[in-house]
DRENVEX-653209 format. One record per residue (C-alpha): residue number from 1; y, x, z. Coordinates in steps of 0.5 Angstrom, whole numbers, plus 500, padded with zeros to 3 digits. Each point is the difference from the previous one (the first is absolute). Layout:
% residues N
> NUM:Y:X:Z
...
***
This chain:
% residues 316
> 1:500:500:500
> 2:507:503:498
> 3:506:501:505
> 4:503:494:497
> 5:494:495:499
> 6:500:502:508
> 7:507:498:501
> 8:499:493:497
> 9:493:499:504
> 10:504:501:507
> 11:506:496:498
> 12:495:495:497
> 13:497:500:507
> 14:506:501:504
> 15:503:493:496
> 16:493:497:502
> 17:500:502:506
> 18:507:497:502
> 19:498:493:497
> 20:494:500:504
> 21:504:502:507
> 22:506:495:499
> 23:495:495:499
> 24:502:495:493
> 25:499:493:504
> 26:506:499:504
> 27:505:504:495
> 28:498:496:494
> 29:500:494:504
> 30:507:502:502
> 31:503:502:493
> 32:496:494:497
> 33:505:495:506
> 34:506:504:498
> 35:500:499:493
> 36:497:492:501
> 37:505:499:505
> 38:494:497:504
> 39:503:499:506
> 40:493:498:503
> 41:497:506:499
> 42:506:504:503
> 43:500:496:506
> 44:492:501:500
> 45:501:509:500
> 46:506:499:505
> 47:496:497:504
> 48:493:503:499
> 49:500:505:507
> 50:493:504:496
> 51:507:504:497
> 52:502:502:507
> 53:507:499:503
> 54:505:502:495
> 55:506:501:505
> 56:495:506:502
> 57:500:507:498
> 58:495:503:506
> 59:492:501:498
> 60:494:500:504
> 61:498:506:504
> 62:494:502:496
> 63:502:498:493
> 64:498:505:495
> 65:506:501:495
> 66:496:496:495
> 67:501:493:504
> 68:507:502:502
> 69:502:499:492
> 70:495:494:499
> 71:504:497:507
> 72:507:503:497
> 73:499:496:494
> 74:497:494:502
> 75:506:499:505
> 76:505:501:494
> 77:497:494:497
> 78:500:496:506
> 79:507:503:500
> 80:503:498:492
> 81:496:494:501
> 82:504:497:506
> 83:506:502:496
> 84:499:497:494
> 85:497:493:503
> 86:507:501:504
> 87:503:500:494
> 88:498:494:498
> 89:500:496:506
> 90:507:501:501
> 91:502:498:492
> 92:498:492:502
> 93:506:497:502
> 94:496:495:505
> 95:507:498:504
> 96:496:502:505
> 97:507:503:504
> 98:497:502:506
> 99:496:505:496
> 100:505:503:496
> 101:503:506:502
> 102:493:502:501
> 103:499:499:492
> 104:507:504:498
> 105:497:506:504
> 106:493:500:496
> 107:504:498:494
> 108:499:505:495
> 109:505:502:494
> 110:497:502:494
> 111:504:506:495
> 112:500:495:495
> 113:504:495:504
> 114:507:497:500
> 115:503:503:506
> 116:505:495:501
> 117:496:494:498
> 118:494:503:505
> 119:504:500:506
> 120:504:493:498
> 121:494:497:500
> 122:499:502:506
> 123:507:498:503
> 124:499:493:497
> 125:494:499:504
> 126:503:502:506
> 127:505:496:498
> 128:496:494:499
> 129:498:501:507
> 130:507:501:503
> 131:500:506:502
> 132:505:503:496
> 133:501:505:506
> 134:494:504:497
> 135:503:500:494
> 136:507:503:502
> 137:497:505:505
> 138:493:502:496
> 139:500:497:493
> 140:508:501:497
> 141:500:507:502
> 142:494:503:494
> 143:505:498:494
> 144:505:499:497
> 145:501:493:496
> 146:495:497:506
> 147:505:495:502
> 148:504:497:493
> 149:493:499:498
> 150:498:496:506
> 151:507:497:499
> 152:498:498:492
> 153:494:497:503
> 154:504:495:503
> 155:499:502:508
> 156:506:500:504
> 157:501:508:501
> 158:507:499:502
> 159:500:495:506
> 160:494:503:503
> 161:502:507:501
> 162:507:497:503
> 163:495:496:504
> 164:496:506:501
> 165:507:505:502
> 166:502:493:505
> 167:494:501:504
> 168:497:507:499
> 169:506:503:504
> 170:501:507:502
> 171:493:504:501
> 172:496:494:497
> 173:506:501:493
> 174:494:503:496
> 175:496:505:505
> 176:498:507:499
> 177:494:503:500
> 178:501:506:506
> 179:498:505:496
> 180:505:498:495
> 181:506:501:506
> 182:497:509:500
> 183:502:501:492
> 184:506:503:500
> 185:504:495:495
> 186:496:494:500
> 187:502:495:497
> 188:497:492:500
> 189:497:498:493
> 190:501:494:502
> 191:507:499:502
> 192:502:504:494
> 193:496:496:495
> 194:503:494:504
> 195:508:502:500
> 196:499:503:493
> 197:497:492:498
> 198:506:497:503
> 199:505:505:497
> 200:496:499:492
> 201:501:492:502
> 202:507:501:502
> 203:499:496:508
> 204:506:503:503
> 205:500:494:504
> 206:496:503:506
> 207:504:506:504
> 208:500:496:506
> 209:492:498:500
> 210:498:507:499
> 211:505:504:503
> 212:498:495:506
> 213:492:501:498
> 214:500:509:499
> 215:503:500:508
> 216:495:504:504
> 217:495:500:493
> 218:497:507:498
> 219:506:506:498
> 220:496:501:494
> 221:500:492:498
> 222:507:499:502
> 223:502:507:495
> 224:496:497:495
> 225:504:493:500
> 226:506:503:500
> 227:502:500:493
> 228:500:492:500
> 229:506:501:505
> 230:504:504:495
> 231:498:497:494
> 232:501:492:504
> 233:507:503:503
> 234:498:498:507
> 235:505:505:502
> 236:500:500:508
> 237:493:496:500
> 238:497:506:496
> 239:505:506:503
> 240:497:498:507
> 241:493:502:498
> 242:503:506:497
> 243:502:503:505
> 244:495:499:505
> 245:495:504:495
> 246:505:506:501
> 247:497:501:506
> 248:492:500:499
> 249:496:505:500
> 250:498:500:493
> 251:505:506:496
> 252:499:495:493
> 253:502:493:504
> 254:507:504:502
> 255:500:502:493
> 256:499:493:498
> 257:504:497:504
> 258:506:504:498
> 259:498:499:493
> 260:502:494:500
> 261:505:499:505
> 262:504:504:496
> 263:501:492:496
> 264:500:495:506
> 265:503:505:506
> 266:508:498:503
> 267:504:505:503
> 268:496:500:507
> 269:494:502:496
> 270:503:506:497
> 271:500:503:507
> 272:494:499:501
> 273:497:502:493
> 274:506:507:501
> 275:496:502:506
> 276:493:500:496
> 277:503:504:495
> 278:503:506:504
> 279:494:500:505
> 280:493:497:498
> 281:495:504:501
> 282:495:498:494
> 283:499:506:495
> 284:494:501:494
> 285:498:507:499
> 286:497:503:494
> 287:499:505:495
> 288:503:499:493
> 289:495:501:494
> 290:504:502:495
> 291:503:506:505
> 292:496:501:505
> 293:506:500:504
> 294:499:495:507
> 295:504:495:502
> 296:502:496:505
> 297:504:492:499
> 298:503:495:505
> 299:498:493:496
> 300:503:496:506
> 301:507:505:500
> 302:501:499:493
> 303:498:492:499
> 304:505:499:507
> 305:505:504:497
> 306:500:496:493
> 307:500:494:503
> 308:506:502:505
> 309:504:502:493
> 310:499:493:497
> 311:501:496:506
> 312:507:503:501
> 313:502:500:493
> 314:498:492:500
> 315:505:499:506
> 316:505:502:496
***
């Protein structure tokens, strides 16, 4: 036997041993069920305890390498079956509002799905159940255009958002995951999308309602909402939020506060902005990629200096 023949023979044995090792039955059943979207078969595989615990990655004390690989393969089949089953189950709109959040959690968007359409579909289901709070807190943040699509479908999104703002003030207004608060410059995407949506609609009559809702909200939520107060020309209602952010711990939030206060602050605001323009300690260091020269920038001081000048010019 030539060397090439020997290599071919060994490869053939290796391939067939893999098939025998992993066993075609469960894997083949999974592939067939996925292709036909057979919910019953997927559920059966997901609940098949003989395939091992899908959440476990350990092995019996005396398991051989072959047995460990077999167990890994079986667990993988069960995990994929559960994932596919939950995804199919979540797509079915049963009208059961008590299980809707769980279904949404397991929903899987295909890469070929329209992002806005996918989330608007779920937003519509929550709205149908009267849970607009979930839409504003969890779904609106996913993409621009979701709220517009829901409105186009006849849902009273603006009226419901104002109602939400009136009943979810302070820390209850677009509550932020505590892990996000540790991220420098974190901006709440729900707040950002909602502010942008209201500006696009030219819904500028909600200054006092939103200002009241934002009192005590997360700094990231307040900072992301500031552009609305500028565009709506809310004056003191928006300026007071910006002034409060001047003393927040996050440098990026202070920078955004100054950037927006430049368009809505008054002479009294200018005094506070000037202090940060001269003393703020937030800096960014790095090395210029073109020259290799190290640099240090002071973004809050820069933004506040520009804001101070804009306020003074506007006052004259």
